[in-house]
Backbone as CSV, one residue per row, in Angstrom:
resi,resn,N_x,N_y,N_z,CA_x,CA_y,CA_z,C_x,C_y,C_z
1,MET,-9.352,0.464,-17.218,-8.513,0.833,-16.120,-8.718,-0.280,-15.004
2,GLU,-7.702,-0.753,-14.389,-7.682,-1.690,-13.343,-7.737,-1.097,-11.985
3,PHE,-8.428,-1.783,-11.060,-8.471,-1.188,-9.691,-8.044,-2.306,-8.683
4,LYS,-7.478,-1.855,-7.572,-7.165,-2.831,-6.538,-7.173,-2.092,-5.112
5,GLN,-6.945,-2.961,-4.130,-6.685,-2.521,-2.720,-5.500,-3.139,-2.255
6,VAL,-4.636,-2.344,-1.674,-3.380,-2.989,-1.086,-3.420,-2.757,0.436
7,ILE,-3.203,-3.892,1.124,-3.065,-3.815,2.584,-1.580,-3.967,2.912
8,VAL,-1.106,-3.138,3.782,0.280,-3.099,4.131,0.405,-3.568,5.603
9,VAL,1.140,-4.615,5.921,1.158,-5.148,7.242,2.567,-4.980,7.807
10,ARG,2.683,-4.545,9.067,3.939,-4.474,9.794,4.394,-5.981,10.251
11,LYS,5.488,-6.381,9.724,6.043,-7.527,10.178,6.846,-7.561,11.430
12,ASP,7.266,-6.405,11.821,8.092,-6.206,13.072,7.321,-6.582,14.351
13,LEU,5.920,-6.602,14.254,5.146,-6.843,15.495,5.210,-8.348,15.795
14,ARG,5.517,-9.148,14.827,5.509,-10.624,14.949,4.177,-11.245,15.394
15,MET,3.122,-10.776,14.701,1.773,-11.223,14.956,1.598,-12.626,14.481
16,GLY,0.797,-13.397,15.037,0.437,-14.769,14.548,-0.301,-14.678,13.249
17,VAL,-0.399,-15.787,12.574,-1.069,-15.813,11.306,-2.584,-15.436,11.418
18,GLY,-3.209,-15.943,12.448,-4.641,-15.549,12.717,-4.807,-14.075,12.994
19,LYS,-3.852,-13.541,13.771,-3.978,-12.106,14.104,-3.716,-11.191,12.832
20,ILE,-2.763,-11.640,12.044,-2.526,-10.888,10.676,-3.775,-11.021,9.894
21,ALA,-4.435,-12.151,9.751,-5.601,-12.300,8.980,-6.778,-11.390,9.412
22,ALA,-6.896,-11.328,10.776,-7.879,-10.433,11.293,-7.688,-8.939,10.955
23,GLN,-6.416,-8.551,11.208,-6.032,-7.189,10.834,-6.249,-6.869,9.474
24,VAL,-5.861,-7.724,8.544,-6.032,-7.528,7.046,-7.474,-7.311,6.783
25,GLY,-8.281,-8.229,7.415,-9.764,-8.146,7.300,-10.375,-6.818,7.708
26,HIS,-9.789,-6.288,8.815,-10.212,-5.019,9.301,-9.992,-3.994,8.245
27,ALA,-8.702,-4.058,7.757,-8.301,-2.870,6.693,-9.057,-3.097,5.470
28,ALA,-9.454,-4.280,5.100,-10.259,-4.389,3.804,-11.668,-3.793,4.001
29,VAL,-12.264,-4.183,5.104,-13.699,-3.624,5.308,-13.696,-2.106,5.655
30,LEU,-12.761,-1.675,6.402,-12.650,-0.283,6.725,-12.337,0.558,5.408
31,GLY,-11.530,-0.061,4.556,-11.185,0.660,3.233,-12.346,0.828,2.392
32,VAL,-13.237,-0.217,2.346,-14.404,-0.115,1.616,-15.385,0.910,2.082
33,GLU,-15.518,0.975,3.427,-16.325,2.016,4.101,-15.799,3.399,3.778
34,GLN,-14.492,3.565,3.895,-13.929,4.959,3.514,-14.052,5.280,2.033
35,SER,-13.911,4.337,1.137,-14.191,4.595,-0.249,-15.606,4.884,-0.584
36,ARG,-16.469,4.242,0.138,-17.848,4.580,-0.035,-18.178,6.044,0.147
37,LYS,-17.493,6.578,1.151,-17.664,8.126,1.411,-16.812,8.946,0.426
38,SER,-15.642,8.519,-0.016,-14.676,9.358,-0.679,-14.690,9.267,-2.147
39,ASN,-14.848,8.003,-2.694,-14.871,7.827,-4.208,-15.590,6.605,-4.619
40,LYS,-16.921,6.748,-4.700,-17.833,5.620,-5.072,-17.501,5.105,-6.509
41,PHE,-16.995,5.952,-7.384,-16.667,5.526,-8.728,-15.601,4.442,-8.686
42,TRP,-14.436,4.786,-7.944,-13.356,3.799,-7.726,-13.867,2.539,-7.062
43,LEU,-14.656,2.689,-6.050,-15.219,1.531,-5.310,-16.045,0.641,-6.223
44,ASN,-16.971,1.164,-6.992,-17.785,0.461,-7.924,-16.972,-0.235,-9.037
45,ASN,-16.051,0.311,-9.448,-15.126,-0.379,-10.530,-14.410,-1.440,-9.908
46,TRP,-13.806,-1.205,-8.736,-13.026,-2.268,-7.981,-13.974,-3.517,-7.684
47,PHE,-15.173,-3.168,-7.209,-16.067,-4.203,-6.868,-16.500,-5.040,-8.090
48,ASN,-16.827,-4.308,-9.150,-17.089,-5.070,-10.455,-16.021,-5.874,-11.054
49,GLU,-14.709,-5.622,-10.755,-13.593,-6.271,-11.108,-13.196,-7.451,-10.223
50,GLY,-13.950,-7.805,-9.249,-13.818,-8.865,-8.337,-12.991,-8.623,-7.148
51,GLN,-12.994,-7.304,-6.703,-12.386,-6.815,-5.526,-10.916,-7.372,-5.428
52,PRO,-9.988,-7.148,-6.245,-8.607,-7.491,-6.168,-7.966,-6.825,-4.940
53,LYS,-7.310,-7.733,-4.126,-6.575,-7.265,-2.945,-5.146,-7.858,-2.940
54,ILE,-4.227,-7.043,-2.544,-2.798,-7.511,-2.571,-2.398,-7.204,-1.056
55,VAL,-1.698,-8.099,-0.530,-1.181,-7.906,0.890,0.313,-7.891,0.875
56,VAL,0.866,-6.931,1.255,2.340,-6.663,1.350,2.849,-6.462,2.675
57,LYS,4.154,-6.335,2.849,4.795,-6.108,4.171,5.734,-5.007,4.234
58,VAL,5.913,-4.473,5.445,6.924,-3.486,5.713,7.511,-3.914,7.086
59,ASN,8.699,-3.386,7.428,9.399,-3.892,8.657,9.386,-2.960,9.806
60,SER,8.626,-1.861,9.630,8.544,-0.875,10.811,7.388,0.017,10.686
61,LEU,7.149,0.694,11.790,6.104,1.750,11.769,6.457,2.851,10.878
62,GLU,7.763,3.275,10.967,8.126,4.367,10.127,7.908,4.177,8.628
63,GLU,8.127,2.890,8.175,7.886,2.581,6.777,6.403,2.712,6.479
64,LEU,5.623,2.271,7.351,4.123,2.309,7.201,3.666,3.782,7.225
65,LEU,4.197,4.577,8.001,3.814,6.001,8.038,4.192,6.716,6.822
66,LYS,5.368,6.346,6.239,5.836,6.961,4.992,4.825,6.656,3.881
67,LEU,4.363,5.363,3.781,3.362,4.957,2.786,2.140,5.699,3.126
68,GLN,1.620,5.867,4.309,0.408,6.654,4.592,0.572,8.095,4.124
69,PHE,1.703,8.711,4.302,2.011,10.099,3.880,1.832,10.171,2.412
70,ASP,2.520,9.175,1.689,2.532,9.191,0.193,1.122,8.929,-0.421
71,ALA,0.319,8.052,0.216,-0.994,7.811,-0.219,-1.822,9.034,-0.145
72,GLU,-1.764,9.667,1.070,-2.509,10.908,1.268,-2.256,11.950,0.352
73,LYS,-0.903,12.101,-0.085,-0.557,13.089,-0.978,-1.251,12.880,-2.414
74,LEU,-1.357,11.522,-2.723,-1.981,11.181,-3.977,-3.551,11.186,-3.898
75,LEU,-4.104,11.446,-2.789,-5.584,11.455,-2.510,-6.277,10.030,-2.676
76,ILE,-5.450,9.020,-2.265,-5.931,7.660,-2.328,-6.631,7.404,-1.092
77,PRO,-7.835,6.765,-1.163,-8.523,6.409,0.182,-7.574,5.596,1.022
78,LEU,-7.527,5.782,2.310,-6.640,5.136,3.141,-7.150,4.998,4.455
79,VAL,-6.964,3.884,5.197,-7.400,3.623,6.552,-6.213,2.992,7.305
80,ILE,-6.246,3.376,8.562,-5.171,2.886,9.486,-5.889,1.928,10.536
81,VAL,-5.293,0.764,10.742,-5.801,-0.171,11.609,-5.004,-0.257,12.921
82,GLN,-5.726,0.048,14.026,-5.084,0.023,15.297,-5.670,-1.062,16.077
83,ASP,-4.924,-1.885,16.809,-5.411,-3.078,17.560,-6.034,-2.618,18.913
84,ARG,-7.007,-3.367,19.308,-7.726,-3.157,20.570,-6.875,-3.656,21.772
85,GLY,-5.981,-4.463,21.485,-5.104,-4.967,22.563,-5.678,-6.101,23.342
86,LEU,-6.475,-6.819,22.800,-7.100,-7.955,23.595,-6.310,-9.228,23.590
87,THR,-5.385,-9.404,22.545,-4.677,-10.557,22.571,-3.171,-10.406,22.614
88,GLN,-2.503,-10.233,21.458,-1.108,-10.324,21.166,-0.349,-9.080,21.406
89,ILE,-0.924,-7.863,21.087,-0.149,-6.643,21.133,-0.880,-5.577,21.938
90,PRO,-0.140,-4.530,22.382,-0.807,-3.474,23.129,-1.844,-2.662,22.446
91,THR,-2.753,-2.185,23.214,-3.806,-1.323,22.738,-3.374,-0.170,21.966
92,GLY,-3.994,0.138,20.793,-3.575,1.329,19.967,-2.376,1.072,19.032
93,THR,-1.824,-0.112,19.052,-0.766,-0.430,18.216,-1.221,-0.321,16.755
94,VAL,-0.477,0.382,15.892,-0.836,0.368,14.457,-0.369,-0.867,13.733
95,THR,-1.308,-1.675,13.204,-0.867,-2.963,12.736,-0.698,-2.951,11.309
96,CYS,-1.610,-2.253,10.511,-1.481,-2.264,9.071,-2.293,-1.030,8.540
97,ILE,-2.225,-0.764,7.277,-2.983,0.213,6.601,-3.614,-0.346,5.378
98,GLY,-4.729,0.135,4.972,-5.450,-0.238,3.840,-5.374,0.998,2.882
99,ILE,-4.831,0.658,1.619,-4.731,1.675,0.580,-5.747,1.355,-0.533
100,GLY,-6.597,2.313,-0.890,-7.653,1.956,-1.885,-8.872,1.336,-1.302
101,PRO,-9.759,0.886,-2.096,-9.636,0.694,-3.740,-9.443,2.000,-4.428
102,ALA,-8.546,1.783,-5.362,-8.160,2.859,-6.371,-7.621,2.358,-7.619
103,PRO,-7.418,3.170,-8.613,-6.730,2.650,-9.823,-5.375,2.022,-9.499
104,SER,-5.109,0.933,-10.023,-3.879,0.191,-9.797,-2.666,1.145,-10.209
105,VAL,-2.813,1.921,-11.315,-1.598,2.716,-11.754,-1.276,3.857,-10.644
106,ILE,-2.202,4.225,-9.914,-1.942,5.206,-8.848,-1.368,4.513,-7.583
107,ILE,-1.986,3.348,-7.150,-1.439,2.690,-6.063,-0.023,2.170,-6.249
108,ASP,0.264,1.734,-7.453,1.505,1.198,-7.756,2.672,2.243,-7.669
109,LYS,2.381,3.541,-7.722,3.350,4.576,-7.554,3.979,4.517,-6.241
110,ILE,3.224,3.976,-5.167,3.829,3.948,-3.802,3.991,2.543,-3.342
111,THR,3.418,1.557,-3.934,3.559,0.158,-3.282,4.221,-0.843,-4.193
112,SER,4.561,-0.535,-5.421,5.127,-1.484,-6.355,6.390,-2.251,-5.940
113,GLU,7.195,-1.588,-5.052,8.473,-2.097,-4.647,8.299,-2.974,-3.348
114,LEU,7.079,-3.028,-2.780,6.926,-3.817,-1.536,6.902,-5.340,-1.854
115,LYS,7.335,-6.180,-0.875,7.282,-7.571,-1.030,5.967,-8.019,-0.495
116,LEU,5.405,-9.226,-1.180,4.231,-9.782,-0.746,4.370,-10.346,0.672
117,LEU,3.315,-10.423,1.449,3.339,-10.928,2.874,3.772,-12.384,2.805
């Protein structure tokens, strides 16, 4: 079985490249911490496979929230990244979500149609 983590970034916020990189980093780290609590088996398998990460995009908060809902229904570890508002966007803005680490076949049920960032 293959495992991966998918980070979904909001493109409507028009964040700079560095800001996006930082937000994706937050999602990856927070996702690992969440998985450590919720599903160590998935986390360990993902880690041993080289920690595959895929970064994709959506065009609105609504699209992001729909993915969050779908991931929660499938019991996939999920984290929501909100910005602290120190640079480009207002405090509390949801910038991205981290889905997984989890089996690829489960994550693909909700993310396979999304375009790469």
